[in-house]
C-alpha positions as CSV (number, residue, x, y, z in Angstrom):
1,X,-13.0,2.7,8.9
2,X,-12.3,4.3,5.5
3,X,-13.3,7.9,4.6
4,X,-13.6,9.0,1.0
5,X,-13.3,12.6,-0.3
6,X,-14.4,13.5,-3.8
7,X,-13.2,16.2,-6.2
8,X,-14.8,19.4,-7.5
9,X,-18.1,19.0,-9.2
10,X,-18.7,15.6,-7.7
11,X,-20.1,14.0,-4.5
12,X,-19.5,11.1,-2.3
13,X,-21.4,8.9,-4.8
14,X,-18.4,9.3,-7.2
15,X,-16.8,6.5,-5.0
16,X,-19.7,4.0,-5.2
17,X,-18.1,1.8,-7.9
18,X,-15.0,1.5,-5.8
19,X,-16.8,1.0,-2.5
20,X,-18.9,-1.7,-4.0
21,X,-15.7,-3.7,-4.8
22,X,-14.2,-3.7,-1.3
23,X,-14.0,-7.2,0.0
24,X,-14.4,-6.8,3.7
25,X,-18.1,-6.5,4.5
26,X,-17.2,-5.5,8.1
27,X,-15.4,-2.5,6.9
28,X,-17.2,0.8,7.6
29,X,-17.1,3.2,4.7
30,X,-18.0,6.9,4.8
31,X,-18.5,8.6,1.4
32,X,-18.5,12.3,2.4
33,X,-20.0,15.2,0.4
34,X,-17.6,18.1,0.7
35,X,-18.9,21.5,1.8
36,X,-20.7,23.2,-1.1
37,X,-21.2,20.0,-3.2
38,X,-23.6,17.1,-3.4
39,X,-26.1,17.2,-0.5
40,X,-23.9,19.2,1.8
41,X,-24.8,22.8,2.9
42,X,-23.7,25.5,0.5
43,X,-23.0,28.6,2.7
44,X,-21.7,31.9,1.3
45,X,-18.1,31.4,2.5
46,X,-14.7,31.6,0.8
47,X,-14.3,27.8,0.5
48,X,-10.7,27.9,1.7
49,X,-9.0,24.7,2.9
50,X,-9.8,25.7,6.5
51,X,-13.5,26.0,5.6
52,X,-13.6,22.5,4.1
53,X,-11.5,21.0,7.0
54,X,-13.7,22.7,9.6
55,X,-16.8,21.1,8.0
56,X,-15.1,17.7,7.9
57,X,-14.1,18.0,11.6
58,X,-17.7,18.9,12.4
59,X,-19.0,16.0,10.5
60,X,-16.5,13.6,12.2
61,X,-17.5,15.0,15.7
62,X,-21.2,14.9,15.0
63,X,-20.9,11.3,13.8
64,X,-19.2,10.3,17.0
65,X,-15.9,9.5,15.2
66,X,-13.7,12.2,16.7
67,X,-11.2,9.8,18.2
68,X,-11.5,6.9,15.8
69,X,-8.5,6.2,13.5
70,X,-9.3,5.9,9.8
71,X,-7.8,5.4,6.4
72,X,-8.4,8.4,4.2
73,X,-8.9,8.3,0.4
74,X,-9.1,11.4,-1.7
75,X,-9.5,12.1,-5.4
76,X,-8.5,15.3,-7.1
77,X,-9.3,18.3,-4.9
78,X,-10.4,15.7,-2.3
79,X,-6.8,14.4,-2.4
80,X,-5.4,17.9,-1.7
81,X,-7.8,18.3,1.2
82,X,-7.0,14.7,2.4
83,X,-3.3,15.6,2.5
84,X,-4.1,18.7,4.7
85,X,-6.6,16.9,6.9
86,X,-4.2,14.1,7.7
87,X,-2.0,16.6,9.5
88,X,-4.4,16.8,12.5
89,X,-7.0,14.1,12.1
90,X,-6.4,10.5,13.4
91,X,-5.5,9.3,9.9
92,X,-3.5,6.0,9.8
93,X,-3.3,5.5,6.0
94,X,-3.6,7.8,3.1
95,X,-4.4,7.2,-0.6
96,X,-4.2,10.2,-3.0
97,X,-5.8,9.6,-6.4
98,X,-5.2,12.1,-9.2
99,X,-3.6,14.7,-6.8
100,X,-3.5,18.1,-8.5
101,X,0.1,19.4,-8.2
102,X,1.2,22.6,-9.9
103,X,4.2,24.8,-9.6
104,X,2.1,27.9,-9.1
105,X,-1.4,29.3,-9.7
106,X,-0.6,30.5,-13.2
107,X,0.5,27.1,-14.3
108,X,-2.7,25.6,-12.8
109,X,-5.0,28.1,-14.5
110,X,-3.2,27.8,-17.8
111,X,-3.2,24.0,-17.8
112,X,-6.8,23.5,-16.8
113,X,-8.2,26.3,-19.0
114,X,-6.9,24.4,-22.1
115,X,-9.2,21.4,-21.3
116,X,-12.5,23.0,-22.4
117,X,-14.3,26.3,-23.2
118,X,-16.3,26.0,-20.0
119,X,-13.1,25.6,-18.1
120,X,-11.7,28.8,-19.7
121,X,-14.8,30.7,-18.6
122,X,-15.0,29.4,-15.0
123,X,-11.3,29.1,-14.2
124,X,-10.6,32.6,-15.3
125,X,-13.3,33.9,-12.9
126,X,-14.7,35.9,-15.8
127,X,-18.0,37.7,-15.5
128,X,-19.3,35.6,-18.4
129,X,-18.3,32.4,-16.6
130,X,-20.2,33.6,-13.5
131,X,-23.3,34.3,-15.7
132,X,-23.1,30.9,-17.3
133,X,-22.8,29.2,-13.9
134,X,-25.6,31.3,-12.4
135,X,-27.9,30.5,-15.3
136,X,-27.2,26.8,-14.8
137,X,-27.9,27.1,-11.1
138,X,-31.3,28.8,-11.7
139,X,-32.2,26.0,-14.2
140,X,-30.8,23.3,-12.0
141,X,-33.9,21.0,-12.2
142,X,-33.6,20.9,-16.0
143,X,-29.8,20.1,-15.9
144,X,-30.5,17.5,-13.2
145,X,-32.8,15.7,-15.6
146,X,-30.5,16.1,-18.6
147,X,-27.2,15.3,-16.8
148,X,-27.3,11.5,-17.4
149,X,-27.9,12.0,-21.1
150,X,-25.1,14.6,-21.4
151,X,-22.7,12.2,-19.8
152,X,-23.7,8.7,-21.0
153,X,-20.5,7.0,-19.7
154,X,-21.0,8.2,-16.2
155,X,-23.4,6.6,-13.6
156,X,-26.6,8.6,-13.6
157,X,-26.5,9.6,-9.9
158,X,-22.9,10.8,-10.3
159,X,-23.9,12.8,-13.4
160,X,-26.8,14.4,-11.5
161,X,-24.6,15.3,-8.6
162,X,-22.3,17.2,-10.9
163,X,-24.8,20.0,-11.0
164,X,-25.4,20.2,-7.2
165,X,-23.0,23.1,-6.5
166,X,-23.0,26.8,-6.7
167,X,-20.7,29.3,-8.4
168,X,-19.4,30.3,-5.0
169,X,-18.5,26.8,-3.9
170,X,-17.0,25.9,-7.3
171,X,-14.9,29.0,-7.9
172,X,-14.0,29.4,-4.2
173,X,-12.8,25.8,-3.9
174,X,-10.8,26.1,-7.1
175,X,-9.2,29.4,-6.2
176,X,-8.2,28.4,-2.7
177,X,-7.7,24.6,-2.8
178,X,-6.2,24.2,-6.2
179,X,-4.8,27.5,-7.5
180,X,-3.7,28.7,-4.0
181,X,-1.5,25.6,-3.4
182,X,2.0,25.5,-4.7
183,X,3.8,22.2,-5.3
184,X,6.7,23.2,-3.1
185,X,4.3,23.7,-0.1
186,X,3.1,20.1,-0.3
187,X,4.5,17.5,2.1
188,X,3.6,13.9,2.2
189,X,3.2,12.7,5.9
190,X,5.7,10.3,7.4
191,X,4.8,7.5,9.9
192,X,1.9,6.1,7.9
193,X,1.3,4.2,4.6
194,X,0.9,6.7,1.8
195,X,0.0,5.7,-1.8
196,X,-0.2,8.0,-4.8
197,X,-2.3,6.7,-7.6
198,X,-2.2,8.5,-10.9
199,X,-3.0,8.0,-14.6
200,X,-0.2,8.6,-17.0
201,X,-2.6,10.4,-19.4
202,X,-4.2,12.6,-16.7
203,X,-4.9,15.9,-18.5
204,X,-6.2,17.6,-15.4
205,X,-3.3,16.8,-13.1
206,X,0.0,16.2,-15.0
207,X,1.8,13.1,-13.6
208,X,5.2,14.8,-14.0
209,X,4.5,17.1,-11.0
210,X,3.3,14.1,-8.9
211,X,6.5,12.2,-9.7
212,X,8.6,15.1,-8.5
213,X,6.5,15.3,-5.3
214,X,7.0,11.6,-4.7
215,X,10.7,11.8,-5.4
216,X,11.3,14.4,-2.7
217,X,9.1,12.8,-0.1
218,X,9.9,10.0,2.3
219,X,9.1,6.7,0.6
220,X,5.5,7.1,-0.6
221,X,4.4,4.5,-3.2
222,X,3.5,5.9,-6.6
223,X,1.2,3.7,-8.7
224,X,1.1,4.9,-12.3
225,X,-1.7,3.6,-14.5
226,X,-0.7,3.6,-18.1
227,X,-3.2,5.4,-20.2
228,X,-5.4,6.3,-17.2
229,X,-7.0,9.7,-17.0
230,X,-8.4,11.8,-14.2
231,X,-11.5,9.7,-13.6
232,X,-9.8,6.7,-12.0
233,X,-12.6,6.0,-9.4
234,X,-14.9,5.4,-12.4
235,X,-12.5,3.9,-14.9
236,X,-10.3,1.7,-12.6
237,X,-12.5,0.8,-9.6
238,X,-11.0,-2.7,-9.2
239,X,-7.5,-1.5,-8.9
240,X,-8.4,1.3,-6.5
241,X,-10.4,-1.1,-4.3
242,X,-7.4,-3.4,-4.3
243,X,-5.0,-0.7,-3.2
244,X,-7.5,0.5,-0.5
245,X,-7.9,-3.1,0.8
246,X,-4.1,-3.5,0.9
247,X,-3.7,-0.4,3.1
248,X,-6.6,-1.4,5.4
249,X,-5.0,-4.8,5.9
250,X,-1.6,-3.3,6.5
251,X,-3.0,-0.8,9.1
252,X,-5.1,-3.5,10.7
253,X,-2.1,-5.8,11.0
254,X,0.1,-3.1,12.4
255,X,-2.4,-2.0,15.0
256,X,-3.7,-5.4,16.1
257,X,-3.3,-4.5,19.7
258,X,-4.7,-1.0,19.4
259,X,-8.4,-1.0,20.6
260,X,-9.0,2.3,18.7
261,X,-8.4,0.9,15.3
262,X,-11.3,1.5,12.9
263,X,-10.8,-1.3,10.4
């Protein structure tokens, strides 16, 4: 089995173009909507890593998958959560796409706020940013209709899901799962295949920090895509599908006698 985690402002459908390209029709795929995004519940909680992981554990248990090993694939914030979830879930292979790694919260806020005016408002947790987001939430049906036209290069269902969150889920997840994580706190797990996939031109998550993480960890494989940005599941689905299929094959071959294997 392969479980996919998306980033902030997205949903499980962000992975559709990758999932459609996986070769093994027998492979079970779960494209999860994180707590507070897509079609998942949006409770008034802090959206700390432990809130997201508790929701993921509850999903896994309710789906009858509590003891089933799986390959875990995460993008952006989903990659950060995947790295944390792998510490206690039965993960047998890990692919981290566009992992956001920053030296400290100040560097993260400074870097991301330079990407757009909307980022400056929301990432600074300013009152104006909250007002803008609240207005968008109250006019969500309109934005839902307009989203495919405002993002013509994005699949329509992915564009619509980009407005299916709240100010609390957005700001809380950014504060606690991006800004609250220092690069020196991150550790890539040993004892399983780990692949980092990153675009050399990723403006949201600078590749230099990921290179440093890979260098000080135990033999992860870093795949650098020249000219690639932060939207790799949409822009490079064939390559991502190939890397996922390779890990699934490696895990399957290595656990051929294990009846618990999920792929």
